[in-house]
N, C-alpha and C positions, 0 to 999 in steps of 0.2 A: 461398826468397822472396830475389833479392840486391838491392844497393844502386841500381841502378837502377830496378827496379822501384818501389821503395819511396819514392824521387822523386818519381814519378810522380801519387802520391796523396797530395800535399800540400793538394791543391784542397781537401780535404774528404771524400774519399770515406770510407764505411764500408764496407770488405771483412773478408767473413768467410770463411776457408777451410774451414770446416767446415760451414757456414750453409746455408741454402737460401736465401736472402734478400741480395740487392745492392742499396745505397743509393749513389746516384750525386749530391752534390751541387755546387751552384755552380763551374759548368763554362761554357764557351764551344765546345768542341770536343773530341770523344772520337779519340784517334790508335789505332795499331794495335797500340803495344805495352800500352793500357789494354787493348784488347778482348780482348789475349788473356789477361790479367790475370783480366778479368771471364769469359772460358770456364773459368779454372780455380775461379774463386768460385760462380758459378751452379749450384747443385746440383738444385734442381728447377724453375729454368725460372722465378722472380720476380725482378721488375727493377724499383727506384722510383729514379724520379729528380728531385729535389728544385732549386728555386731556380738554374733553370738559363736556358741561353738556345743550348742544343743543337739544331743546325737539324737536321744531316743523323745521324738513329737509323735507318740502314741495317745498321747493326754484329748489331740484332736477332736475324733470323733466325740471324745465325754463330752466337752463343750459344745457341740454343736456348730464348728465353724463350717462355713462354705466360702470365704475369701479368705486366702492366707501369701502373704509376700514375705519371702524370704530373703534378706536384706546382710549381704558380708558376711557369709559363712566363710572361716579359715578352715582348711585341710582339717574338714569333719562332712561326712557324709551322712544327712539326716535320714532316718529310719523310720516309717510310720504306714499306716493302710485307712484310708478313709472312706468311707461310702459316702460322708455330707459333702466333701470340698467337690466343689463344681468351679472353681476361679483359683488359679496359682500364679506367682510373679516372683520371678528370680533374679535378683538385682547382683552384680558383682559379687557374682560368686565361682571358687573354687570345684564347686560340683561338677563332674563328667557324668554321670551315672545315675538314672533311679533305681538301679536293680534292686533295690530296699525299699521303693516306695511303690506303693498300689494305690490308685488311687481309680477307681473304676467307674465313678461319675463324672470324672475332670470334661469338663468343659469347653474351659478358656484357657491358656498359657501365653506368657509372656515370658522372654527369657529374655534380660538385657545386658550386658559385657559380661558374659558368663562363659565359660569353658564344658559345654557338652557338647561331648562328643554322639552320644545312643539317643535314639530317636523313639525305643519299642513304646516308652509311656505316651506315645503321640497318640497310639491309635482310635482311641474315643475322644480324643479333642476334635470341637468344631473350628474355634478361633484359635487362630496359630499369632503369636508376633513374636518377632525375631529382631533384636534390635544391639545391629555392631558385634553378630557373632560369626567371627572370622571362618572357620568355618560350616558354614551354612549349605552349600551344594553337598559335602557329603553325609549331612544328616536325612538326605532326602535320596542315597543313594539306594533306597531301595521302596518296597509299595505298602508300607508299613500305616502310614498315613491315609487311607483311604478316605475317612469320615471328616479331613477338614472340611470345610467350607469356606473359610476366610482367611486371608493369608496375608499378614503383613512382614515387609523383610526393608529394616533400613539400614544402611549402610554395610549391606551382606557382601560386598567384596568380591561382585561376579560381572559377568558381560552379557553371559546369557541364560537360556531357559533349562540348559542341555541335561543337566543332571534331576530336575525337578519331574516326577511323576507323580502328581496330584492333579490326577483328570477329576476326580471330583469337586475343584474350588470354584467357587463362583463369584468371590468376591477377592479381587485381588490388587494388595496395594504394594508398590516398588519406589522405595525412596533413596537416594543417593546422594550426599551431601558432599561428594570431591568431582562431581562434572565427568563421569562416567559415558562412555559409550553403553547402547543395550542392545545384541541382537532379540528380535522378537521372535524370530525364526520358529522356535520348539512352541510356540503359544498357541499352535492349532491342538496341541493336547487337551486342552481347556476346554471342552465343547458346551461345557457347562456353564461359563462365566458368561455373568451378567452383567459386574459392574469392572470398569478397568483402572486403577488410577496410577501415574505414573509422575515421580516430583525428580528434579535435580538433573535430569541425563541430557545428553546432548547426541548429536546424529541422529535422532529418532526416525524409522520409516513407519509408516504408519499402514503400509499396503497389505500386511499378514492379516491385519484385523478384520480385513473386509468377508474373511472364512470363519468367524465366530457368529454362529448363525445365532445365537443367543442374546448377545451381548446389545444392551438397549442404552449403557452409561457408560461416557468415556470422559477420563479429567485429565489434562496434561498441567500441570503447574512448574514454573519455573524451568522450562525445557526450552535447549536451546537448536538449532537448525533443524527443526520440524518440517518434513517431508508429509504433506497431505497428499494423499490418495488410498481415499476409503467409499466404499460404495454400500455400504450395510445398510439393508432394508430395514433392520429393526431397530436401528439406533436412533432413542428419543430424546437423547440429553447427552449436548457433546462442550466440553468448556475448555478453553483455553486462560490460563493467568498467568503475565509475566512471562511468555515465550515470545520468543521470536521463531518464522514462520520460513526456512527456507527456499520451497517454492509450494504451487498449489497443483498437480497434475490432475488429481477427481475429488469430487466432492458430494455425492449427489444420494443423502439420507431420506428416503422417501415418507417417512415417517418421522423426522425431526420436530419437536415441541417446543425444546427449550435449547437455545445458543449460547453461553456465555465466551466472550470473546475482550477479556479484561486488560488493562496494560500490555497490551501485545500490538507488536509493531507488526506493520501489516494488517490491520484488522480489518480496513474499507475494501483492501482487495481481496481479499478473504472473501468478504461479504456479497461483491460484484461477482464472484465466480460460483457462491454458491448459488444467488438467483438466477445467474444464468443457465445454470442446470435446470434448476426448478421452479421455472416460473407457474405453472402450472398446476402443481401438485402439493407445492413446499405448507406443511401441515405448521408452521411454526406459529407456538405462541406465548416463549417468553425469549428474550433477546437484550444481552446484556455488552453496552460496546464504552461501558465508565472506562476511564484510564486516571493515571497518577498526573500531577501535574506536572513533574519534570520530561513526562516521554514528550519526546518531538513529535513522534508522529498522530494523531489523531484524526476524527471525522470533521471534514469541514462543508463537506455535500454529503444529502441526505436521500439523494434522488432513488438510489437502490431499495430505497427502505417503502417505496410504494407499491413494490408487489408485494411488501409481506400481509396480505388484506386481513390474514388470521389472528395477528400478532394480539396479545392479550396485555402482555408488560414490557414495557421499555424503557430499556436505563443507557441515556448516551447523556449524563454527569459527566464534569470537568474537563469537555473536546472545546471546539473552538467555532461552534458553526457558523456556517456563512446564510444570516435571515434576510438576505436580500429580497429571496421571492416568500418570506412571510411566514416558512416555515411550511410550504404547500403539497410538499411528497407527502407529510404525515395527515394528509386530510383523507385519502385513502382507506386510515385505518380506522375504519368506523368502529372496530369489537372493542379497540383498545379500553382496558380499564386502568391501568396502573401506568404513569408515566414520569420520568426523571429527566429534567434540563436541567438542571441547577450546575452552576460555577461554570457558566461559557464564556468566561475572561470578559464579561462587562458587554459582548457582543449579544446578545439576547434580544433587541428592542424589538424586533416586527415577529408576533406570535398570530398573525390573522389565521393562521392555517388549524390552531386549534378550534376554531369555532364550528368545525367538522364533527369533533372528537364527541358528540353528545352521551357515550354512553362512558366514560373516562368518569372514572370514583376519586382516585388520587393522582393528585398534581402534584411536584416539587417545583420551584421554579427562583428556589434561595438564591442569592449570590450571583444575581443578573442585573443589568438595567434593563429598565422597560417603559417605553414609551408610553404605551396604552395597554389597561387590560380589559379592555372592551370585546373582544372575544371569549373572554371567560362568561359573562353572563349566557351563554347559551350550553354550558354546563351542569344541567338542573340536576342530575346525577352525582355531582359531585360530593363527597363526603368528606376528605381530606386536602387542605391545602395547605403549601409554604412558602412564604415569600418572604421568610427571616434573612435581613442584611439586600434587599431589595432596593434601585436608587430607581426613582421616578422621576418625569419630567413633566409630570402634572399635580397641582395638589388636589386633585379631583381624581386621581388615579383608583381609589381604591371603593368607588362609590358602585363599580361595578359589581361587587361583589354581593350587594342587596339580594340580588334574584337569586341567588344558592340557597334556597329555601332546604334545602338538605343538608349542609355542611353540619358535620359533626366537631371537626379538629380544625381549626384555623392558627395559625403564626406569621403574628407581625413584628416581633423582634426584632429592633437595631435597623430598621428600614429607615430609607434617607432622600430625601427630596431635592434635586439637584435647581438652585437657583442661579439663570444667566442674566444677567446685566451689564449691556456694554463692554463684553466680553470678557465678564469678571465671574468666575466660576466661582458660586459657593456652596458648601455640602453643610445642609443641616438638618437636622428629625423634623419631619413636615407638620405642619399646621393641619392635621388632616381628623375631620371627625370620624369616631369607628364608624364603620358600616356595619352595624348590630340590628337593625331596626327589624329585619326578616328573620335573621338567622336564630331563630328558638329552639332551632335542634343544639345549638353549638354544645360542646361537653368540654373539651379541651380550648383552653384559650393563651396562649403565650404572646406578651405584650411587651417583653423587655427590652427597656431605653427606650419606649414610644411615650417621649414627651413633646408636649405641643410648645412650638414656638412660635412671637409673634415680630415682625421683623420691625424696627424702628429704626427711621430713617436721620434722625438728629441725635447724634452721639450727647451734646453737651446736655437737650433735655431731660434726655434719661441715662442719666450714669449710671444703670448697671451694666450684665457683664457682655464684653467684646470680646472678639474672635484677634490674634495678633498680627501684624503684617498688613497685608491690603484688606482683609477682611476686617479691619479697625474702620470700614466704611459703614459697617452698617452694624447697628446694636440690638441685640437679641434678648427677650424679655422670656423667662422659662416659666410656662405655666404647668402643674398640676394633669395631669390627664383624665378629662374629667369621666369618671366612673357612671354615672347616671343611667347609660342604657345599658349597665351589665343587670341590673335589675331586671328585666325581663326575661333573662336566659336561665329559665326555671330548669335547666337540664347539666347547667355549669355543675363541672366536678372539681377540673384540676384548673387552677387558674396562675398564671406566673406573671407577677407585675414588678419581676425586678428594675431597678435603675428606673425608678420611673419619676422621682421626685416626691414622691406620695408623702401628703401630711397626714392625713387620715384613710380609713377604710370603713366610712359610715355606709356608703352605696353598698356594702359588699354583704350586709349585717342577717340576709333574707335568701342569701344563696345557700343551697345546696353542697357547696366547696366539701370537697374531704381530701384534697395536694394542694396550698398556697403557697407560694414563693413570695416572700418580699425584700430580697434581700438587697442591698446597697441603698436603703432610702433612708439617710440617716436621722431625716425630721419628723419622721412619723409617728403617729399617735398609736398605739395598737391595741389600744383602752375595749374598744367596741367589737373585739375579736373572742370576746366570752360568748357571743352569740353566734357562734361557728363552731355547733356543738358536735356536728359530723365528721368534724375535721380529723385527719387520720396521720397524713405527713404536712409537716409545717415546716418553711427555712426562713430565719430572719437573721440571716448573713450580714455582720457590717453594718447592724443600724442603730448603733450608739446604744445601746438599751440599757437602763439602770434597772428597772422594775418591772417584772415579768408578772406581775397579782395578776391580770386576766388570764394568764395562759393554765391554770388551775382546776378552771370550769370546762375542758376541754378532756374530759374525762376517755373521748376516744381515740384519743390521739397514741402512737405508735412509733412514728418516727418525728423528730425535733431536732433541728439545727442552728444551733444558739452561737455559732463563731464567732468572731471577733468584735465579740460584745465586753472589752477587758476588763466594765464595771461594774459587771450584772450579779444580781442576789438569785442564788440559783433555787433559795429557799422554795417559793410556788413548787418547785417541780415535784415535789414528794406526794403531791394527789392526782400526778398522773401516773395509777399505777398500772397503765397497760401500756408504758413506752417499750420496744424492743430495741432501740437503737437511738442513741443520746449524742451529740456532736458540741465538744465544747472546748473545740480548739483556740488557743491566744485568751484563754478568760483567766483573769486573777482570780483563782479561786481559793478559797480560806481553808475549806471544810469538802469532805463530800459527805457528810453526815444525811444533809436532804434525801440524796441518791437509795439510803439503805429501804423505804419503801418500796420501792420499785422495783419489785421480785422478778417481773418478767422481764427486765433488760439482758438484751445476748452483747450487745454491741455497745461501746462507750468508747470516744474518743476525749484524750485529754492534752491532745499533743500542743506544747510549748507552754508552758507558765511554770511557777515558783511551787508550786504542791507537790509535794514527795511523797507524804503519809497515806496512802492510801489503802490501809491494811483494813477498814471499816468493811471495803466494798466484797469483803469475802464473803458476807454474809446475801450475798445474790447468787442464789444458787444455781442461776441461769447463765451468769454471765460468762461468755468466753473469750472474749476479746476485749482488752484495753488497749489503744497504743497512748501511750505517755511517753514524752520524752522532753529534755531542756533545750531551749533556743540558746545554743553556747555562743552565736552569732551579734545576740543583742546582750548590749553591756546590759539592757536595765533586769534583763531576766537571766542573765548569767549563772548558772547553779555556783556557792560555794564547794571548796573542797569536799566540805562536811554531808551537803547535800548527797553528789556522786557518790561520797562512799556509803549511804546508805541506801540509793539504788540499789548498788554494787551486792549489798547484802540483802536486802530483800531477793534479789534473783536467786541466791542460794535457798531458800527455807523453800519449804514446802507450801508451791503458790501455785492457787489454782488457773490463773490466767495468765496472758502471754504481757511480756512490757517490751515497748518499743522504747530505747532511749537513744540519747544523742551526745554524745561525749566527745569531746575534742574535734568536734567537726563532722564526726562520721556518724552515722547513723547505725545502728547496730538492732537485730531483733534477737532478744533472746527467748528462749524458751525453756521451761521448765524440764528437769529430769522426774521429776515427782510429782504426781497428781493422785488427790487421795477422794476425790471427786467435787463436783462445784458447789457443794453445804459445806467447804469443809469446814467451819468453825462447829457446826452443830452436830455434825457425825464423830469427829476427833477429837473432841476438847481438848481432853488432857494434851493430846500432841499438840494441838496450838499451841498452850502456854507452855510449853517443854520446848517449843521451838521459839516462842517469842523471847523465852530468858535466853536463850542462845544467843539470838539475833540482838539483843540489848548487849549481852555479855561482849559479845565482839565489836559493837558500835562503841560500847564505854572504851574495849581497850583500842580501838582503831584511835579514837579521839584524843587519849592518852599519847600516842605514838607522833600524831599528828601535832600537838601541843609541844612534845619534845621537840622533833624535827622545826617548829615554831622559832622555839628559846636558842634552837644551836646554831 
């Protein structure tokens, strides 16, 4: 790019020669020279025009734009004709009509906070979104919009569908943020309607919906006082989320396949009504009865589920199930393949009913208290099991898992064993051997905080770590987790061993691991890691590392997190040329020169450190995001006035990345007004030097001003 082209862009354009999107800001006209630049910049035909007064947009077709956003036009009605434009968004505009705009192939139109008064240009549009358009009903007082198949109206300020004449609509979204009532009587004109979404309305009566013969999907979200009277024969998917049901008159969907009653009051009553009408022919395959933790009403008895014999997926998470009967109603759901019973308020102790679910493939029992896992040994088709944060009362609880020979994913993170003696209950991480002998198909294994602990009764003889208060009766010797069993897992690709008190990783060197998490192991020796040449993702957060020389052999590494290792030397990272994402939060970096060879780097996080000079990063062609700010809450890392000043100056120059700063305790995202391509240094060397001189001059002037203020 030559100097003449650069001068054209001082109006505030955001030009990225390698990106797919072009943003034009704060201009009154666009001349031929700028159009030539736009042709070079637009790769995938996306253009955004913000805060402009440009009237002539005839250049759009010449640069092959298919997606256009017009943001904040004032007192200007643009004129243009386009055959290529298919997607148009209008935001906060004073445009009232498009009489001088001809978009013959427009398919998607979105209007937000605008003053549109005419809709003749909607004729060929297939998807229309109107957000906070106050006169929305007047726009549809004629039959111009016959081709609209999907209509989304949010905050449209209407309470009925009387004025809408869009009989060809197949997907309808109505969203209200002010809690208004809605009369659905005229929805019968939408005989082609297949999907109906309603959000934020009150006093909704569903009776009229049963007259829509093609309707197969209905979703209510955050609606209050719903009257359920709905007997459509073709409905397959019905969802209620964060809703309250006023009453259930009738609900007999003979072909229902999926039912979600999420965070909804009276969900169990609704399910009872459903099964009462449909015991003989109910074809329900997916059922979600999950809830929020603060919702008073929940499912406690599941007897009604025994009739749903066609269920394949069931979610009962975050309820308080009564398990006195061992979940026996579930034994009839022999077709069940996916079951979520997580977080039952520590009440899920008896799970005998699960032994009959021999077709189960995925099971989530996390955050529960389990007396016995023996019923799981019959689930031979199980491929995914989550036991994270479970409380066990037997130190042999996990031994039943050895029969699950088809298990591919296992989560044993943060499991806890409850030891009871003389009415004293002590929680500790169990002395349980990993049940991995027959699990040769495991590809994902999560063992966060899996630390073996030995109980020592004589505290004086073994003066090691002990708990406070009543727990001082016992002493615990922390042992590192025995990883030798992992050597047989020839299919293992993802492994989480964070916070496991590891000292070394010698047992992992022969495994084909692609993702490895070793966070919070402060005494670990990572030297053998150079054997894991297939690694693509590695995390070593807060491992107190000083030397990471062993990492230079990991030539296939794409993502690396070395955060919270303050004294680390990042020089070996220069060999990791395939890195695309790098985290260096809370690392005391002296220089970023070692990162310059990482030409594939796209994301870099350097939060909370003293390094200010990041200018060399401009040489990274693909770097698009850099998070870089100071920790002003820490006296050790508090930036000086000079550092803050330099950061402010960097923000104002032609900088090809995003700066995130934290000044005076407030985190602010600063985006640059101008970009000249990701490889700014090589493409505009002269301009870069000019800017560098300008920055230096500003910096010196500001330093002189600071010195003068200090002297005063």
